[in-house]
C-alpha positions, -999 to 999 in steps of 0.1 A, spaced: 301 -146 105 320 -122 83 313 -118 46 345 -137 38 336 -165 62 302 -168 45 318 -168 10 343 -195 21 315 -216 36 294 -214 4 325 -222 -17 331 -252 5 295 -263 1 297 -260 -37 329 -281 -37 311 -308 -17 282 -309 -41 305 -311 -71 325 -339 -54 294 -359 -46 281 -354 -82 312 -370 -96 315 -397 -69 279 -409 -74 277 -406 -112 257 -374 -116 281 -351 -134 316 -356 -149 340 -330 -164 338 -331 -202 367 -347 -221 383 -354 -187 409 -380 -198 423 -354 -222 426 -327 -196 391 -315 -199 373 -289 -221 362 -257 -204 324 -253 -197 315 -288 -209 302 -316 -188 290 -352 -192 262 -368 -173 267 -401 -156 240 -428 -149 224 -411 -119 226 -376 -136 211 -389 -168 181 -403 -149 177 -372 -128 178 -350 -159 153 -372 -177 129 -371 -147 131 -332 -146 127 -329 -183 97 -353 -184 80 -335 -154 84 -302 -173 69 -315 -205 40 -333 -187 32 -302 -166 34 -275 -193 25 -295 -224 8 -329 -220 -16 -317 -193 -27 -286 -212 -51 -283 -241 -36 -250 -253 1 -259 -257 17 -281 -284 53 -292 -290 78 -289 -318 114 -301 -322 133 -278 -345 167 -285 -361 199 -278 -341 215 -262 -372 196 -234 -388 198 -208 -416 219 -178 -408 191 -155 -418 171 -167 -388 198 -153 -365 201 -121 -385 164 -115 -382 164 -123 -344 192 -99 -338 216 -126 -326 243 -120 -353 245 -83 -345 237 -82 -308 241 -116 -292 273 -107 -275 287 -105 -240 312 -80 -227 344 -99 -222 378 -90 -206 411 -109 -206 437 -112 -179 470 -101 -195 490 -123 -170 474 -157 -173 453 -151 -205 420 -162 -188 388 -147 -202 358 -136 -182 325 -120 -187 330 -85 -174 296 -82 -156 301 -116 -138 337 -106 -128 323 -74 -112 293 -90 -96 315 -117 -80 341 -93 -68 320 -62 -58 286 -77 -50 271 -52 -74 246 -59 -102 264 -52 -135 245 -70 -162 234 -46 -190 259 -18 -181 277 -1 -210 312 -15 -218 328 18 -208 312 16 -173 322 -21 -169 358 -12 -179 359 17 -154 345 -5 -126 371 -32 -132 401 -8 -133 389 17 -106 384 -11 -81 416 -30 -91 396 -62 -94 419 -92 -93 418 -122 -116 402 -152 -99 427 -175 -116 461 -158 -109 453 -130 -85 468 -102 -107 450 -71 -118 462 -66 -153 432 -64 -177 426 -58 -214 399 -33 -223 364 -47 -222 351 -57 -256 322 -76 -272 323 -114 -279 296 -130 -300 282 -162 -285 268 -178 -317 285 -210 -330 290 -207 -368 291 -239 -389 299 -244 -425 278 -269 -444 296 -289 -470 332 -284 -479 331 -248 -494 332 -220 -469 315 -186 -474 281 -170 -470 263 -197 -490 275 -224 -466 273 -205 -434 247 -216 -408 246 -215 -370 241 -239 -342 210 -225 -325 217 -201 -296 182 -207 -282 152 -229 -289 128 -199 -292 135 -192 -329 125 -227 -340 90 -220 -326 87 -186 -342 97 -198 -377 73 -227 -374 44 -206 -361 24 -207 -393 32 -244 -399 17 -252 -365 -13 -231 -372 -18 -247 -406 -13 -283 -394 -33 -283 -361 -65 -271 -347 -50 -247 -322 -65 -212 -319 -53 -181 -300 -44 -179 -273 -20 -210 -274 15 -219 -268 43 -238 -287 68 -256 -265 102 -270 -272 127 -289 -251 162 -294 -265 198 -284 -268 211 -249 -275 247 -237 -279 264 -205 -267 301 -197 -268 303 -190 -231 335 -181 -214 327 -185 -177 347 -202 -150 334 -225 -123 299 -232 -108 296 -266 -124 267 -269 -149 252 -235 -141 265 -220 -174 279 -242 -202 285 -239 -239 260 -268 -246 228 -268 -225 192 -279 -226 163 -255 -226 126 -258 -219 109 -228 -236 73 -219 -244 61 -191 -267 26 -183 -257 8 -164 -285 -22 -142 -281 -42 -113 -296 -33 -82 -275 -68 -68 -282 -85 -98 -267 -61 -110 -240 -49 -89 -211 -11 -95 -212 -6 -86 -176 -32 -111 -164 -16 -138 -186 19 -129 -174 8 -134 -138 -7 -168 -147 26 -179 -160 44 -166 -129 21 -188 -107 27 -218 -129 65 -215 -128 64 -211 -90 41 -241 -87 63 -263 -108 95 -255 -89 80 -258 -54 54 -286 -58 67 -307 -87 104 -304 -79 100 -299 -41 122 -269 -38 123 -249 -5 105 -215 -10 130 -197 12 156 -202 -15 135 -186 -43 128 -150 -52 115 -129 -82 137 -102 -96 125 -76 -122 149 -66 -149 162 -31 -149 157 -9 -179 194 -13 -187 194 -51 -188 159 -57 -203 158 -64 -240 146 -33 -259 116 -52 -273 104 -66 -240 78 -46 -220 84 -67 -189 110 -93 -179 114 -110 -146 136 -138 -134 128 -165 -109 160 -168 -90 174 -196 -68 198 -192 -39 227 -213 -52 258 -217 -29 273 -189 -51 243 -166 -45 209 -158 -59 211 -164 -97 187 -166 -126 169 -199 -129 139 -191 -151 131 -161 -172 97 -147 -181 93 -120 -207 66 -102 -226 82 -100 -260 53 -82 -278 52 -90 -316 89 -84 -321 100 -119 -332 72 -126 -357 75 -91 -371 113 -96 -376 109 -129 -394 81 -114 -415 104 -86 -425 135 -107 -432 118 -136 -449 92 -117 -468 66 -143 -456 33 -132 -441 33 -142 -404 -2 -129 -396 -32 -151 -391 -69 -145 -397 -92 -140 -368 -123 -161 -378 -146 -139 -357 -136 -105 -370 -119 -114 -403 -90 -92 -392 -53 -101 -398 -34 -105 -365 3 -106 -357 2 -122 -323 21 -110 -292 41 -135 -271 48 -142 -235 79 -164 -230 88 -186 -200 123 -200 -207 143 -222 -183 176 -242 -185 169 -278 -176 206 -281 -165 200 -252 -141 169 -269 -128 191 -300 -122 218 -280 -104 191 -263 -83 176 -297 -73 210 -311 -63 219 -280 -43 185 -278 -26 186 -315 -17 221 -317 -4 219 -324 34 244 -331 61 233 -346 95 264 -352 115 285 -376 95 256 -386 73 253 -370 38 223 -375 17 203 -359 -11 168 -351 1 154 -354 -34 116 -354 -41 107 -390 -50 93 -376 -82 127 -366 -95 150 -391 -77 170 -411 -102 160 -444 -86 128 -448 -66 141 -477 -45 171 -500 -40 167 -537 -34 192 -556 -13 197 -592 -2 210 -590 34 240 -612 24 252 -615 -12 265 -651 -7 232 -666 5 215 -680 -26 180 -681 -10 182 -644 -1 196 -634 -34 170 -653 -54 141 -638 -33 155 -603 -36 160 -607 -74 124 -617 -78 112 -586 -59 136 -564 -79 123 -577 -112 87 -572 -102 92 -537 -90 113 -528 -121 82 -533 -143 67 -502 -128 95 -482 -112 131 -474 -119 147 -493 -91 183 -503 -86 200 -536 -74 228 -533 -48 246 -562 -31 280 -546 -26 297 -545 8 279 -545 41 244 -531 46 257 -498 61 278 -490 31 249 -497 8 227 -473 28 253 -446 26 257 -450 -11 220 -449 -18 216 -419 5 241 -399 -16 223 -409 -48 191 -397 -32 172 -431 -34 141 -426 -12 137 -462 0 160 -492 5 143 -526 6 162 -554 23 154 -591 20 166 -609 52 161 -643 67 128 -633 83 115 -626 48 117 -663 40 93 -670 68 69 -640 70 69 -627 34 78 -592 45 108 -570 38 125 -542 57 120 -508 41 143 -479 52 133 -443 47 161 -422 34 152 -389 52 145 -403 86 165 -436 85 134 -452 101 127 -488 92 94 -507 89 83 -542 78 61 -543 47 45 -573 31 60 -581 -4 26 -579 -20 21 -544 -6 53 -529 -20 39 -517 -53 11 -498 -35 35 -484 -9 59 -470 -35 31 -456 -57 16 -437 -28 50 -423 -17 62 -413 -51 29 -397 -62 22 -380 -29 
Protein backbone atom coordinates (compact mmCIF):
# COMPACT_ATOMS: atom_id res chain seq x y z
CA UNK A 1 0.00 0.00 0.00
CA UNK A 2 1.14 3.55 -0.71
CA UNK A 3 1.55 6.06 2.10
CA UNK A 4 -1.59 7.88 0.94
CA UNK A 5 -3.59 4.63 0.90
CA UNK A 6 -2.44 3.85 4.45
CA UNK A 7 -3.39 7.37 5.60
CA UNK A 8 -6.80 7.08 3.96
CA UNK A 9 -7.38 3.68 5.56
CA UNK A 10 -6.40 4.98 9.01
CA UNK A 11 -8.62 8.04 8.56
CA UNK A 12 -11.50 5.75 7.60
CA UNK A 13 -10.86 3.62 10.69
CA UNK A 14 -10.94 6.68 12.94
CA UNK A 15 -14.21 7.80 11.35
CA UNK A 16 -15.70 4.35 12.03
CA UNK A 17 -14.64 4.50 15.69
CA UNK A 18 -16.07 8.02 16.09
CA UNK A 19 -19.35 6.94 14.45
CA UNK A 20 -19.65 3.90 16.71
CA UNK A 21 -18.91 6.04 19.78
CA UNK A 22 -21.82 8.33 18.98
CA UNK A 23 -24.17 5.56 17.84
CA UNK A 24 -23.67 3.51 21.01
CA UNK A 25 -23.54 6.33 23.55
CA UNK A 26 -19.82 6.61 24.30
CA UNK A 27 -18.94 10.12 23.08
CA UNK A 28 -21.10 13.00 21.81
CA UNK A 29 -19.93 16.31 20.30
CA UNK A 30 -20.15 19.10 22.90
CA UNK A 31 -23.04 21.59 22.61
CA UNK A 32 -24.18 19.74 19.49
CA UNK A 33 -27.70 21.16 19.19
CA UNK A 34 -26.19 24.66 19.01
CA UNK A 35 -23.73 23.77 16.29
CA UNK A 36 -21.05 22.37 18.58
CA UNK A 37 -18.11 23.89 20.45
CA UNK A 38 -14.64 23.05 19.18
CA UNK A 39 -12.57 20.61 21.24
CA UNK A 40 -15.37 19.82 23.70
CA UNK A 41 -17.16 16.50 24.11
CA UNK A 42 -19.85 14.97 26.28
CA UNK A 43 -19.88 11.36 27.43
CA UNK A 44 -22.97 9.22 27.01
CA UNK A 45 -24.16 6.32 29.21
CA UNK A 46 -21.66 3.78 27.86
CA UNK A 47 -18.81 6.31 27.80
CA UNK A 48 -19.48 7.41 31.36
CA UNK A 49 -19.30 3.82 32.57
CA UNK A 50 -16.14 3.09 30.57
CA UNK A 51 -14.42 6.23 31.84
CA UNK A 52 -15.41 5.42 35.42
CA UNK A 53 -14.02 1.88 35.12
CA UNK A 54 -10.69 3.14 33.76
CA UNK A 55 -10.48 5.86 36.41
CA UNK A 56 -11.24 3.41 39.22
CA UNK A 57 -8.73 0.87 37.95
CA UNK A 58 -6.05 3.59 37.83
CA UNK A 59 -6.80 4.72 41.37
CA UNK A 60 -6.96 1.17 42.73
CA UNK A 61 -3.68 0.14 41.08
CA UNK A 62 -1.61 3.23 41.86
CA UNK A 63 -3.12 4.40 45.16
CA UNK A 64 -5.39 1.96 47.01
CA UNK A 65 -3.10 -1.05 46.61
CA UNK A 66 0.04 0.84 47.66
CA UNK A 67 1.20 1.86 51.13
CA UNK A 68 3.42 4.68 49.83
CA UNK A 69 0.90 6.74 47.81
CA UNK A 70 -1.91 8.95 49.18
CA UNK A 71 -4.50 11.03 47.36
CA UNK A 72 -5.59 14.67 47.35
CA UNK A 73 -8.28 16.60 45.51
CA UNK A 74 -7.29 20.21 44.96
CA UNK A 75 -9.48 23.08 43.79
CA UNK A 76 -10.15 23.57 40.08
CA UNK A 77 -9.65 27.34 40.54
CA UNK A 78 -6.37 28.43 42.08
CA UNK A 79 -4.34 31.51 42.97
CA UNK A 80 -2.56 33.18 40.06
CA UNK A 81 0.73 33.08 41.99
CA UNK A 82 0.73 29.28 41.77
CA UNK A 83 0.88 29.50 37.99
CA UNK A 84 3.46 32.27 38.05
CA UNK A 85 5.68 30.13 40.28
CA UNK A 86 5.23 27.03 38.11
CA UNK A 87 6.16 28.97 34.98
CA UNK A 88 2.80 28.52 33.29
CA UNK A 89 1.93 32.21 33.07
CA UNK A 90 5.16 33.03 31.28
CA UNK A 91 5.88 29.82 29.41
CA UNK A 92 2.74 27.66 29.12
CA UNK A 93 2.23 28.52 25.49
CA UNK A 94 2.00 26.73 22.15
CA UNK A 95 3.27 28.01 18.84
CA UNK A 96 0.13 28.76 16.82
CA UNK A 97 -0.49 29.71 13.20
CA UNK A 98 -3.67 30.95 11.49
CA UNK A 99 -4.92 30.28 7.97
CA UNK A 100 -5.51 33.68 6.35
CA UNK A 101 -8.12 32.22 4.02
CA UNK A 102 -10.50 30.40 6.41
CA UNK A 103 -9.25 31.80 9.76
CA UNK A 104 -8.71 28.32 11.22
CA UNK A 105 -6.03 28.12 13.92
CA UNK A 106 -3.57 25.26 14.35
CA UNK A 107 -0.66 24.27 16.53
CA UNK A 108 2.32 24.80 14.26
CA UNK A 109 4.18 21.66 15.36
CA UNK A 110 1.11 19.45 14.86
CA UNK A 111 0.46 20.97 11.43
CA UNK A 112 4.02 20.13 10.40
CA UNK A 113 4.00 16.64 11.91
CA UNK A 114 0.73 15.73 10.20
CA UNK A 115 1.86 17.11 6.84
CA UNK A 116 5.55 16.21 6.69
CA UNK A 117 5.77 13.21 9.05
CA UNK A 118 8.55 15.07 10.87
CA UNK A 119 8.88 15.55 14.64
CA UNK A 120 8.45 19.26 15.30
CA UNK A 121 7.57 19.60 18.99
CA UNK A 122 9.99 21.89 20.81
CA UNK A 123 11.42 23.56 17.69
CA UNK A 124 11.92 27.35 17.81
CA UNK A 125 9.14 29.47 16.31
CA UNK A 126 11.40 30.70 13.54
CA UNK A 127 12.13 27.15 12.43
CA UNK A 128 8.45 26.17 12.58
CA UNK A 129 7.58 29.20 10.49
CA UNK A 130 10.25 28.32 7.92
CA UNK A 131 9.12 24.67 7.65
CA UNK A 132 5.49 25.69 7.03
CA UNK A 133 6.34 28.24 4.36
CA UNK A 134 9.22 26.42 2.65
CA UNK A 135 7.08 23.29 2.25
CA UNK A 136 3.92 25.21 1.25
CA UNK A 137 1.92 23.24 3.80
CA UNK A 138 -1.78 23.39 3.02
CA UNK A 139 -4.54 24.17 5.47
CA UNK A 140 -6.36 20.92 6.45
CA UNK A 141 -9.66 22.84 6.40
CA UNK A 142 -9.61 24.80 3.13
CA UNK A 143 -6.58 23.50 1.24
CA UNK A 144 -4.95 26.93 0.85
CA UNK A 145 -1.38 27.75 1.83
CA UNK A 146 -1.75 31.28 3.18
CA UNK A 147 -0.43 31.49 6.74
CA UNK A 148 0.20 34.13 9.36
CA UNK A 149 3.55 34.14 11.14
CA UNK A 150 3.87 31.56 13.93
CA UNK A 151 3.33 33.11 17.37
CA UNK A 152 2.87 32.06 20.99
CA UNK A 153 -0.59 31.35 22.41
CA UNK A 154 -0.98 30.89 26.19
CA UNK A 155 -3.09 27.90 27.19
CA UNK A 156 -4.18 28.96 30.67
CA UNK A 157 -7.83 29.90 31.30
CA UNK A 158 -8.01 33.10 33.38
CA UNK A 159 -11.04 33.63 35.62
CA UNK A 160 -12.08 36.70 37.59
CA UNK A 161 -13.48 36.11 41.05
CA UNK A 162 -16.30 38.43 42.07
CA UNK A 163 -17.49 41.35 39.97
CA UNK A 164 -14.35 43.52 39.97
CA UNK A 165 -11.70 42.70 37.39
CA UNK A 166 -7.99 43.20 37.90
CA UNK A 167 -4.99 41.53 39.53
CA UNK A 168 -6.76 41.16 42.87
CA UNK A 169 -9.56 39.11 41.33
CA UNK A 170 -7.50 37.20 38.76
CA UNK A 171 -7.19 33.45 39.21
CA UNK A 172 -6.81 30.53 36.82
CA UNK A 173 -8.53 27.27 36.04
CA UNK A 174 -5.81 24.75 36.66
CA UNK A 175 -3.78 23.77 33.63
CA UNK A 176 -2.64 20.54 35.27
CA UNK A 177 -3.33 18.61 38.47
CA UNK A 178 0.36 18.52 39.47
CA UNK A 179 0.52 21.94 41.14
CA UNK A 180 -2.25 21.05 43.59
CA UNK A 181 -0.02 18.27 44.90
CA UNK A 182 3.07 20.46 45.20
CA UNK A 183 1.35 23.26 47.11
CA UNK A 184 -0.20 20.69 49.50
CA UNK A 185 3.05 18.78 50.01
CA UNK A 186 3.62 20.12 53.53
CA UNK A 187 -0.07 19.71 54.43
CA UNK A 188 0.12 16.03 53.51
CA UNK A 189 3.35 15.55 55.47
CA UNK A 190 1.88 17.30 58.54
CA UNK A 191 -1.48 15.51 58.48
CA UNK A 192 -0.43 11.92 57.70
CA UNK A 193 2.24 9.44 58.67
CA UNK A 194 3.88 9.24 55.23
CA UNK A 195 7.65 9.31 55.03
CA UNK A 196 10.01 9.62 52.08
CA UNK A 197 9.92 8.11 49.57
CA UNK A 198 6.17 8.50 48.99
CA UNK A 199 3.74 9.72 46.36
CA UNK A 200 0.76 12.06 46.21
CA UNK A 201 -1.85 11.20 43.59
CA UNK A 202 -4.66 13.22 42.09
CA UNK A 203 -7.34 12.37 39.58
CA UNK A 204 -9.44 15.18 38.19
CA UNK A 205 -10.17 17.82 35.56
CA UNK A 206 -7.68 20.24 34.04
CA UNK A 207 -8.21 22.95 31.42
CA UNK A 208 -6.05 24.06 28.50
CA UNK A 209 -7.02 26.49 25.80
CA UNK A 210 -6.15 24.04 23.03
CA UNK A 211 -6.75 24.85 19.40
CA UNK A 212 -6.43 21.48 17.70
CA UNK A 213 -8.75 19.98 15.10
CA UNK A 214 -9.99 16.41 14.89
CA UNK A 215 -8.96 13.14 16.55
CA UNK A 216 -11.97 13.03 18.87
CA UNK A 217 -11.08 13.22 22.59
CA UNK A 218 -7.32 12.91 22.10
CA UNK A 219 -6.78 16.61 22.84
CA UNK A 220 -9.54 18.74 24.36
CA UNK A 221 -9.82 21.99 26.32
CA UNK A 222 -11.31 20.15 29.32
CA UNK A 223 -9.79 16.81 30.20
CA UNK A 224 -9.20 14.44 33.08
CA UNK A 225 -5.76 13.62 34.41
CA UNK A 226 -4.28 10.91 36.58
CA UNK A 227 -1.02 12.24 38.03
CA UNK A 228 1.38 11.15 40.74
CA UNK A 229 4.20 13.16 42.25
CA UNK A 230 6.62 10.69 43.83
CA UNK A 231 8.87 12.47 46.34
CA UNK A 232 12.24 11.16 47.46
CA UNK A 233 15.59 12.15 48.96
CA UNK A 234 18.11 12.06 46.07
CA UNK A 235 20.91 11.19 48.51
CA UNK A 236 19.12 8.02 49.63
CA UNK A 237 17.13 6.96 46.56
CA UNK A 238 18.62 6.15 43.17
CA UNK A 239 16.41 8.17 40.82
CA UNK A 240 17.23 6.04 37.79
CA UNK A 241 16.22 2.87 39.60
CA UNK A 242 12.97 4.48 40.78
CA UNK A 243 12.33 5.83 37.28
CA UNK A 244 12.59 2.31 35.82
CA UNK A 245 10.18 1.02 38.47
CA UNK A 246 7.56 3.53 37.35
CA UNK A 247 8.09 2.60 33.70
CA UNK A 248 7.35 -1.03 34.52
CA UNK A 249 4.23 -0.10 36.49
CA UNK A 250 2.87 2.07 33.67
CA UNK A 251 3.45 -0.73 31.13
CA UNK A 252 1.84 -3.29 33.44
CA UNK A 253 -1.24 -1.17 33.95
CA UNK A 254 -1.80 -0.57 30.24
CA UNK A 255 -1.16 -4.14 29.10
CA UNK A 256 -2.53 -6.19 32.00
CA UNK A 257 -5.23 -4.04 33.58
CA UNK A 258 -6.54 -2.42 30.37
CA UNK A 259 -5.69 -5.36 28.10
CA UNK A 260 -3.92 -3.31 25.40
CA UNK A 261 -1.93 -5.09 22.67
CA UNK A 262 1.80 -4.63 23.24
CA UNK A 263 2.48 -4.28 19.50
CA UNK A 264 0.65 -0.95 19.62
CA UNK A 265 2.88 0.51 22.36
CA UNK A 266 6.33 2.06 22.36
CA UNK A 267 8.55 4.26 24.53
CA UNK A 268 9.97 7.49 23.16
CA UNK A 269 12.62 9.61 24.88
CA UNK A 270 12.21 13.38 24.65
CA UNK A 271 14.85 15.24 22.72
CA UNK A 272 16.84 18.02 24.37
CA UNK A 273 14.74 20.58 22.46
CA UNK A 274 11.37 19.35 23.67
CA UNK A 275 12.28 18.28 27.21
CA UNK A 276 11.49 20.83 29.92
CA UNK A 277 14.62 22.60 31.10
CA UNK A 278 14.15 21.38 34.69
CA UNK A 279 13.69 17.72 33.72
CA UNK A 280 16.72 15.42 33.72
CA UNK A 281 14.82 12.71 31.84
CA UNK A 282 11.43 12.55 30.17
CA UNK A 283 9.89 9.67 28.25
CA UNK A 284 6.47 9.10 26.74
CA UNK A 285 4.64 5.82 26.55
CA UNK A 286 3.05 6.12 23.12
CA UNK A 287 0.12 4.27 21.59
CA UNK A 288 -0.45 3.62 17.90
CA UNK A 289 -3.73 5.45 17.34
CA UNK A 290 -5.29 5.38 13.85
CA UNK A 291 -3.60 8.76 13.34
CA UNK A 292 -0.16 7.43 14.35
CA UNK A 293 1.97 6.87 17.46
CA UNK A 294 1.09 9.63 19.93
CA UNK A 295 1.79 10.40 23.56
CA UNK A 296 -0.35 8.48 26.00
CA UNK A 297 1.51 8.74 29.30
CA UNK A 298 4.46 10.92 30.28
CA UNK A 299 7.17 10.09 32.82
CA UNK A 300 9.53 12.83 34.00
CA UNK A 301 12.24 13.29 36.61
CA UNK A 302 11.51 16.90 37.63
CA UNK A 303 14.28 17.20 40.29
CA UNK A 304 13.32 19.72 43.02
CA UNK A 305 12.18 22.41 40.57
CA UNK A 306 8.53 22.63 41.62
CA UNK A 307 8.99 22.70 45.38
CA UNK A 308 11.88 25.18 45.08
CA UNK A 309 9.77 27.49 42.88
CA UNK A 310 6.85 27.48 45.31
CA UNK A 311 9.25 28.04 48.20
CA UNK A 312 10.70 31.03 46.36
CA UNK A 313 7.40 32.62 45.30
CA UNK A 314 5.41 31.94 48.49
CA UNK A 315 8.17 32.57 51.01
CA UNK A 316 7.15 29.35 52.78
CA UNK A 317 9.68 26.71 53.77
CA UNK A 318 8.97 23.58 51.71
CA UNK A 319 11.80 21.51 53.19
CA UNK A 320 11.19 18.64 55.60
CA UNK A 321 13.32 17.23 58.40
CA UNK A 322 15.00 13.86 57.98
CA UNK A 323 14.39 12.19 61.38
CA UNK A 324 17.52 10.03 60.97
CA UNK A 325 20.03 12.77 60.12
CA UNK A 326 18.22 15.92 61.32
CA UNK A 327 18.99 17.47 57.92
CA UNK A 328 16.50 19.64 56.04
CA UNK A 329 15.53 18.08 52.69
CA UNK A 330 13.90 19.57 49.62
CA UNK A 331 12.70 16.36 47.96
CA UNK A 332 13.06 15.54 44.28
CA UNK A 333 10.16 14.24 42.20
CA UNK A 334 9.39 11.64 39.57
CA UNK A 335 6.07 12.28 37.83
CA UNK A 336 3.99 9.77 35.86
CA UNK A 337 1.12 11.75 34.29
CA UNK A 338 -1.64 10.41 32.04
CA UNK A 339 -4.84 11.71 30.48
CA UNK A 340 -7.75 9.47 31.44
CA UNK A 341 -9.57 10.56 28.26
CA UNK A 342 -6.61 9.38 26.19
CA UNK A 343 -6.66 6.06 28.01
CA UNK A 344 -10.31 5.78 27.04
CA UNK A 345 -9.66 6.61 23.39
CA UNK A 346 -6.81 4.10 23.35
CA UNK A 347 -9.04 1.40 24.85
CA UNK A 348 -11.72 2.06 22.22
CA UNK A 349 -9.25 2.08 19.33
CA UNK A 350 -7.50 -1.06 20.52
CA UNK A 351 -10.79 -2.89 21.03
CA UNK A 352 -12.42 -1.97 17.70
CA UNK A 353 -12.73 -5.20 15.69
CA UNK A 354 -14.26 -6.09 12.36
CA UNK A 355 -14.90 -9.72 11.38
CA UNK A 356 -16.70 -9.75 8.06
CA UNK A 357 -19.94 -7.85 8.61
CA UNK A 358 -19.68 -8.11 12.40
CA UNK A 359 -18.33 -5.14 14.36
CA UNK A 360 -17.56 -5.41 18.04
CA UNK A 361 -15.45 -3.86 20.78
CA UNK A 362 -13.09 -6.47 22.20
CA UNK A 363 -12.91 -4.72 25.56
CA UNK A 364 -11.34 -6.32 28.59
CA UNK A 365 -14.19 -7.36 30.92
CA UNK A 366 -12.49 -5.24 33.60
CA UNK A 367 -13.22 -2.02 31.71
CA UNK A 368 -16.33 -2.95 29.68
CA UNK A 369 -19.23 -0.58 30.52
CA UNK A 370 -21.55 -3.51 31.19
CA UNK A 371 -20.36 -6.95 32.22
CA UNK A 372 -23.38 -8.77 30.81
CA UNK A 373 -26.71 -8.17 29.12
CA UNK A 374 -29.82 -10.11 30.11
CA UNK A 375 -32.50 -10.94 27.51
CA UNK A 376 -35.87 -12.65 27.55
CA UNK A 377 -36.03 -14.57 24.25
CA UNK A 378 -39.41 -12.94 23.53
CA UNK A 379 -40.45 -9.64 25.09
CA UNK A 380 -44.17 -10.46 24.96
CA UNK A 381 -44.04 -13.73 26.93
CA UNK A 382 -44.70 -12.89 30.57
CA UNK A 383 -43.11 -16.04 31.97
CA UNK A 384 -39.85 -15.38 30.10
CA UNK A 385 -39.77 -11.69 31.01
CA UNK A 386 -40.42 -12.36 34.69
CA UNK A 387 -37.72 -15.03 34.87
CA UNK A 388 -35.21 -12.82 33.05
CA UNK A 389 -36.04 -9.83 35.26
CA UNK A 390 -35.33 -11.89 38.36
CA UNK A 391 -31.93 -12.95 37.03
CA UNK A 392 -31.16 -9.37 35.99
CA UNK A 393 -31.97 -7.98 39.46
CA UNK A 394 -29.85 -10.62 41.20
CA UNK A 395 -26.84 -10.05 38.96
CA UNK A 396 -27.15 -6.27 39.29
CA UNK A 397 -26.43 -6.56 43.01
CA UNK A 398 -22.84 -7.49 42.15
CA UNK A 399 -22.23 -6.44 38.53
CA UNK A 400 -23.16 -3.60 36.24
CA UNK A 401 -25.44 -5.48 33.87
CA UNK A 402 -27.91 -4.16 31.31
CA UNK A 403 -31.45 -5.22 30.33
CA UNK A 404 -32.32 -5.53 26.64
CA UNK A 405 -35.59 -6.75 25.16
CA UNK A 406 -35.70 -4.65 21.98
CA UNK A 407 -36.14 -6.24 18.56
CA UNK A 408 -35.03 -9.74 17.71
CA UNK A 409 -32.20 -11.61 19.38
CA UNK A 410 -29.78 -11.00 16.50
CA UNK A 411 -30.17 -7.22 16.75
CA UNK A 412 -29.65 -7.38 20.49
CA UNK A 413 -26.41 -9.31 20.01
CA UNK A 414 -25.21 -6.77 17.44
CA UNK A 415 -26.00 -3.86 19.75
CA UNK A 416 -24.23 -5.38 22.74
CA UNK A 417 -21.24 -6.34 20.58
CA UNK A 418 -20.74 -2.71 19.61
CA UNK A 419 -21.01 -1.60 23.24
CA UNK A 420 -18.42 -4.23 24.13
CA UNK A 421 -20.57 -6.27 26.53
CA UNK A 422 -18.60 -9.50 27.13
CA UNK A 423 -21.58 -11.81 27.71
CA UNK A 424 -25.23 -11.99 26.68
CA UNK A 425 -27.54 -14.09 28.84
CA UNK A 426 -30.77 -15.30 27.24
CA UNK A 427 -33.74 -16.76 29.06
CA UNK A 428 -35.64 -19.10 26.72
CA UNK A 429 -38.40 -21.66 27.08
CA UNK A 430 -35.92 -24.38 28.10
CA UNK A 431 -34.93 -22.20 31.06
CA UNK A 432 -38.36 -22.72 32.56
CA UNK A 433 -37.73 -26.48 32.60
CA UNK A 434 -33.98 -26.95 33.21
CA UNK A 435 -33.08 -23.81 35.21
CA UNK A 436 -30.26 -22.94 32.78
CA UNK A 437 -29.68 -19.98 30.48
CA UNK A 438 -27.82 -19.53 27.19
CA UNK A 439 -24.64 -17.46 27.64
CA UNK A 440 -23.06 -16.07 24.47
CA UNK A 441 -19.42 -15.01 24.41
CA UNK A 442 -18.85 -11.68 22.62
CA UNK A 443 -15.44 -12.50 21.13
CA UNK A 444 -16.15 -15.99 19.79
CA UNK A 445 -19.96 -15.82 19.48
CA UNK A 446 -19.93 -19.32 21.08
CA UNK A 447 -22.91 -20.24 23.26
CA UNK A 448 -23.16 -22.49 26.28
CA UNK A 449 -25.80 -23.46 28.78
CA UNK A 450 -25.12 -22.44 32.38
CA UNK A 451 -27.24 -23.06 35.46
CA UNK A 452 -28.77 -19.90 36.88
CA UNK A 453 -27.22 -20.49 40.31
CA UNK A 454 -23.74 -20.66 38.70
CA UNK A 455 -23.98 -17.34 36.84
CA UNK A 456 -22.47 -15.24 39.64
CA UNK A 457 -19.40 -17.48 39.86
CA UNK A 458 -19.08 -17.66 36.08
CA UNK A 459 -19.07 -13.88 35.65
CA UNK A 460 -16.75 -13.31 38.63
CA UNK A 461 -14.13 -15.68 37.20
CA UNK A 462 -14.36 -14.18 33.70
CA UNK A 463 -14.21 -10.56 34.84
CA UNK A 464 -11.37 -11.03 37.32
CA UNK A 465 -9.32 -13.39 35.13
